[in-house]
C-alpha positions as CSV (number, residue, x, y, z in Angstrom):
1,X,-39.8,3.7,19.2
2,X,-39.8,6.2,22.1
3,X,-43.0,8.2,22.6
4,X,-42.9,11.6,24.3
5,X,-45.1,11.6,27.5
6,X,-46.2,15.2,27.0
7,X,-47.4,14.5,23.4
8,X,-49.4,11.4,24.6
9,X,-51.0,13.5,27.4
10,X,-52.1,16.2,24.9
11,X,-53.5,13.6,22.5
12,X,-55.5,12.0,25.4
13,X,-57.0,15.4,26.3
14,X,-58.1,16.1,22.7
15,X,-59.8,12.6,22.5
16,X,-61.7,13.3,25.7
17,X,-62.9,16.7,24.3
18,X,-64.0,15.1,21.1
19,X,-65.9,12.5,23.0
20,X,-67.7,15.1,25.1
21,X,-68.7,17.1,22.0
22,X,-70.1,14.0,20.3
23,X,-72.1,13.1,23.4
24,X,-73.5,16.7,23.5
25,X,-74.5,16.6,19.9
26,X,-76.3,13.2,20.3
27,X,-78.2,14.5,23.3
28,X,-79.4,17.6,21.4
29,X,-80.5,15.5,18.4
30,X,-82.6,13.2,20.6
31,X,-84.3,15.9,22.6
32,X,-88.2,15.5,22.4
33,X,-90.1,18.1,20.4
34,X,-92.8,20.3,22.0
35,X,-96.4,19.0,20.9
36,X,-98.3,21.2,18.4
37,X,-101.5,22.7,19.9
38,X,-103.4,22.6,16.6
39,X,-102.5,19.2,15.4
40,X,-103.1,17.3,18.7
41,X,-106.3,16.4,20.2
42,X,-106.2,18.1,23.6
43,X,-108.7,17.3,26.2
44,X,-110.8,20.4,27.0
45,X,-112.5,20.8,30.4
46,X,-115.5,23.0,31.3
47,X,-115.9,24.2,34.9
48,X,-119.5,23.5,36.1
49,X,-120.8,25.0,39.2
50,X,-122.9,22.5,41.2
51,X,-125.0,23.1,44.2
52,X,-128.5,23.2,45.6
53,X,-131.7,23.6,43.7
54,X,-130.2,25.8,41.2
55,X,-128.1,23.1,40.1
56,X,-131.0,20.9,39.5
57,X,-132.8,23.5,37.4
58,X,-129.7,24.6,35.6
59,X,-129.3,23.7,32.0
60,X,-127.3,20.6,31.4
61,X,-124.1,21.3,29.7
62,X,-122.6,18.5,27.7
63,X,-118.9,18.1,27.6
64,X,-117.4,16.8,24.5
65,X,-116.2,13.2,24.8
66,X,-112.5,12.7,24.9
67,X,-111.1,10.0,22.7
68,X,-109.4,7.2,24.8
69,X,-106.9,6.4,22.0
70,X,-105.2,9.7,21.8
71,X,-103.6,9.8,25.3
72,X,-102.4,6.3,24.9
73,X,-100.7,7.3,21.6
74,X,-99.0,10.3,23.2
75,X,-97.9,8.3,26.1
76,X,-96.5,5.6,23.8
77,X,-94.6,8.2,21.8
78,X,-93.2,9.6,25.0
79,X,-92.2,6.2,26.2
80,X,-90.5,5.4,22.9
81,X,-88.7,8.7,23.0
82,X,-87.6,8.1,26.6
83,X,-86.5,4.6,25.7
84,X,-84.7,5.9,22.6
85,X,-83.1,8.6,24.8
86,X,-82.1,6.0,27.3
87,X,-80.7,3.9,24.6
88,X,-78.8,6.8,23.1
89,X,-77.5,7.7,26.5
90,X,-76.5,4.2,27.2
91,X,-74.9,4.0,23.8
92,X,-73.1,7.2,24.4
93,X,-72.1,6.0,27.8
94,X,-70.9,2.7,26.3
95,X,-69.1,4.6,23.6
96,X,-67.6,6.9,26.2
97,X,-66.6,3.9,28.3
98,X,-65.1,2.2,25.2
99,X,-63.3,5.4,24.4
100,X,-62.2,5.9,27.9
101,X,-61.1,2.2,28.0
102,X,-59.3,2.7,24.8
103,X,-57.6,5.9,26.1
104,X,-56.9,4.1,29.4
105,X,-55.5,1.1,27.4
106,X,-53.3,3.5,25.3
107,X,-52.3,5.3,28.5
108,X,-51.5,2.0,30.1
109,X,-49.5,1.0,27.0
110,X,-47.7,4.3,27.0
111,X,-47.1,3.9,30.7
112,X,-46.0,0.3,30.2
113,X,-43.7,1.5,27.4
114,X,-42.4,4.3,29.6
115,X,-41.8,1.9,32.4
116,X,-40.1,-0.6,30.0
117,X,-38.0,2.2,28.6
118,X,-37.2,3.4,32.1
119,X,-36.4,-0.1,33.1
120,X,-34.3,-0.6,29.9
121,X,-32.5,2.7,30.7
122,X,-32.0,1.7,34.3
123,X,-30.8,-1.8,33.2
124,X,-28.4,-0.1,30.6
125,X,-27.2,2.3,33.3
126,X,-26.8,-0.7,35.7
127,X,-24.8,-2.6,33.1
128,X,-22.7,0.5,32.4
129,X,-22.1,0.9,36.2
130,X,-21.3,-2.8,36.5
131,X,-19.0,-2.5,33.5
132,X,-17.3,0.5,35.0
133,X,-17.1,-1.3,38.4
134,X,-15.5,-4.4,36.7
135,X,-13.1,-2.2,34.8
136,X,-12.2,-0.3,38.0
137,X,-11.8,-3.6,39.8
138,X,-9.6,-4.9,37.0
139,X,-7.6,-1.7,37.0
140,X,-7.1,-2.0,40.8
141,X,-6.1,-5.6,40.4
142,X,-3.6,-4.8,37.7
143,X,-2.3,-1.8,39.8
144,X,-2.0,-4.2,42.8
145,X,-0.1,-6.7,40.7
146,X,2.1,-4.0,39.3
147,X,2.9,-2.7,42.9
148,X,3.6,-6.3,44.1
149,X,5.8,-6.9,41.1
150,X,7.6,-3.7,41.7
151,X,8.0,-4.5,45.4
152,X,9.3,-8.0,44.5
153,X,11.8,-6.5,42.1
154,X,13.0,-4.0,44.7
155,X,13.4,-6.8,47.3
156,X,15.2,-8.9,44.7
157,X,17.4,-5.9,43.9
158,X,18.1,-5.2,47.6
159,X,18.9,-8.9,48.1
160,X,21.3,-8.9,45.1
161,X,23.0,-5.7,46.4
162,X,23.3,-7.2,49.8
163,X,24.8,-10.4,48.4
164,X,27.2,-8.2,46.2
165,X,28.1,-6.2,49.3
166,X,28.8,-9.3,51.3
167,X,30.8,-10.8,48.4
168,X,32.9,-7.6,48.1
169,X,33.4,-7.5,51.8
170,X,34.5,-11.1,51.8
171,X,36.8,-10.4,48.8
172,X,38.2,-7.4,50.6
173,X,38.9,-9.4,53.7
174,X,40.5,-12.1,51.6
175,X,42.7,-9.5,49.9
176,X,43.7,-8.1,53.2
177,X,44.7,-11.5,54.4
178,X,46.5,-12.2,51.2
179,X,48.2,-8.8,51.4
180,X,49.2,-9.5,55.0
181,X,50.5,-12.9,53.9
182,X,52.4,-11.4,51.0
183,X,53.9,-8.7,53.2
184,X,55.0,-11.4,55.7
185,X,56.4,-13.4,52.8
186,X,58.1,-10.3,51.4
187,X,59.7,-9.6,54.7
188,X,60.9,-13.2,54.8
189,X,62.2,-12.9,51.2
190,X,63.9,-9.6,52.0
191,X,65.5,-11.2,55.0
192,X,66.6,-14.2,52.9
193,X,67.8,-11.8,50.1
194,X,69.8,-9.9,52.6
195,X,71.4,-13.1,53.9
196,X,72.1,-14.2,50.3
197,X,73.5,-10.7,49.4
198,X,75.8,-10.9,52.4
199,X,76.9,-14.4,51.3
200,X,77.4,-13.2,47.7
201,X,79.4,-10.2,48.8
202,X,81.6,-12.6,50.8
203,X,81.9,-14.9,47.8
204,X,82.6,-12.0,45.5
205,X,85.3,-10.7,47.8
206,X,86.9,-14.2,47.8
207,X,86.7,-14.3,43.9
208,X,88.1,-10.9,43.6
209,X,91.0,-11.8,45.8
210,X,91.6,-15.0,43.7
211,X,91.4,-13.1,40.4
212,X,93.7,-10.5,41.6
213,X,96.2,-13.1,42.5
214,X,95.8,-14.8,39.1
215,X,96.0,-11.5,37.1
216,X,99.2,-10.6,38.9
217,X,100.9,-13.7,37.4
218,X,99.6,-13.4,33.8
219,X,102.1,-13.1,30.8
220,X,102.5,-9.7,29.1
221,X,100.9,-8.9,25.6
222,X,102.1,-7.3,22.4
223,X,102.0,-3.5,22.7
224,X,98.6,-1.7,22.8
225,X,96.3,0.3,25.0
226,X,92.7,0.3,26.1
227,X,90.5,2.8,27.9
228,X,87.1,2.3,29.6
229,X,84.5,4.9,28.3
230,X,82.1,6.7,30.6
231,X,82.2,8.6,33.8
232,X,80.8,6.1,36.3
233,X,81.1,5.7,40.0
234,X,84.4,4.7,41.6
235,X,83.1,1.2,41.9
236,X,82.4,0.9,38.2
237,X,85.8,2.6,37.3
238,X,87.6,0.0,39.4
239,X,85.7,-2.8,37.7
240,X,86.6,-1.3,34.3
241,X,90.2,-1.2,35.2
242,X,90.1,-4.9,35.9
243,X,88.5,-5.6,32.5
244,X,91.0,-3.4,30.7
245,X,94.0,-5.1,32.2
246,X,92.6,-8.6,31.5
247,X,91.8,-7.7,27.8
248,X,95.2,-6.1,27.2
249,X,96.9,-9.3,28.5
250,X,95.1,-11.4,25.9
251,X,95.2,-9.0,22.9
252,X,97.7,-9.8,20.1
253,X,98.3,-7.4,17.2
254,X,100.7,-7.2,14.2
255,X,102.5,-4.2,12.7
256,X,99.9,-3.6,10.1
257,X,97.4,-2.7,12.8
258,X,99.6,0.0,14.4
259,X,97.6,3.1,15.4
260,X,94.2,1.9,14.1
261,X,91.7,2.6,16.9
262,X,88.6,0.6,17.4
263,X,85.7,0.7,20.0
264,X,84.5,-2.6,21.5
265,X,81.2,-3.0,23.4
266,X,80.0,-6.1,25.2
267,X,77.7,-7.1,28.1
268,X,78.7,-9.0,31.3
269,X,76.0,-10.7,33.4
270,X,76.1,-11.1,37.2
271,X,78.0,-14.4,36.8
272,X,80.8,-12.8,34.5
273,X,79.6,-14.3,31.2
274,X,80.2,-12.3,28.1
275,X,77.5,-11.6,25.5
276,X,76.5,-9.3,22.6
277,X,80.1,-8.4,21.5
278,X,80.3,-5.5,19.0
279,X,83.2,-3.6,17.4
280,X,83.4,-0.4,15.4
281,X,86.6,0.5,13.3
282,X,89.1,-1.5,11.2
283,X,87.9,-5.0,10.6
284,X,91.3,-6.7,11.3
285,X,91.8,-4.8,14.6
286,X,88.2,-5.5,15.6
287,X,88.7,-9.2,14.9
288,X,91.8,-9.4,17.0
289,X,90.1,-7.4,19.8
290,X,87.0,-9.6,19.8
291,X,89.2,-12.7,19.7
292,X,91.0,-11.5,22.8
293,X,87.7,-10.9,24.6
294,X,86.3,-14.3,23.6
295,X,89.5,-16.0,24.5
296,X,89.1,-14.7,28.1
297,X,85.6,-16.3,28.0
298,X,84.5,-15.1,31.5
299,X,85.1,-11.7,33.1
300,X,85.2,-11.0,36.8
301,X,81.7,-10.7,38.3
302,X,80.4,-7.1,38.4
303,X,79.7,-5.6,41.8
304,X,76.2,-6.4,43.0
305,X,75.1,-2.8,43.5
306,X,76.7,-1.6,40.2
307,X,74.1,-1.8,37.4
308,X,76.3,0.2,34.9
309,X,79.1,-2.4,35.3
310,X,77.0,-4.9,33.1
311,X,77.8,-2.9,29.9
312,X,81.5,-2.4,29.0
313,X,82.8,0.0,26.3
314,X,86.6,-0.2,25.5
315,X,88.5,2.1,23.2
316,X,91.5,0.0,21.9
317,X,94.5,1.2,19.9
318,X,97.5,-1.1,18.8
319,X,100.9,0.3,19.7
320,X,104.1,-1.3,18.3
């Protein structure tokens, strides 16, 4: 339990005042009384004048005898009172000393408790400061670790970005090399295609000349007419005329088909093969027209630069 130092000091002062009052009361009670003139036997003295002859003839005056026991009794009483007074003083001193010792002991105990309390508070403060210091140290260590981890991550990120940049640069260089290679290869292919195109044109010209000679010797067909649809280039129109002549030479009709118009559509690939034959109109006329086309089997090769020549549309009408 904590004791207020100020309260303890006031209590000590009150104890000292009470001790002084008690000592004063004891001293006043033990004070010796004044002797009573009537009750005591007091020694009386008579002055006698002595001298010369007169003194010899003078009447003799007797002095009363003084009792030897009475002074001894008074002296004993005084001694007893003095001794009693000394004892009382010594007792009071002893009591005062005991009280002072008690007060000193209490003061020392209070001081000891104060010092212990002060020491406890200082120890508590020291522990709190130590705790704060440890917490601060721990916080600094954690902050240091966090900064180191952040720095490590940043370095790792920079390393990854550098690796990514180098990989992208390497990839770009490889793509440039590949592009240069492909461009070189493309140039070579274009050169090769140009050579093949020239060769194909030469072969096409030879085939055209051969087909022209063959078509000029073909037998005639039963009456009919065919027309190529569309407004293509001169090259496609010339190719259409060849197809039209070849189909009419192989188209056979009977009198029941006279005047029945049909529209025939088919595709011709770059080699002259026929595919995807279609016909709209009278079924018998369509059958005879498709038979004539299939009988031919292979048309002249379309010109290389004529994309529209790959699709042929013929309008065919039997005439008898």
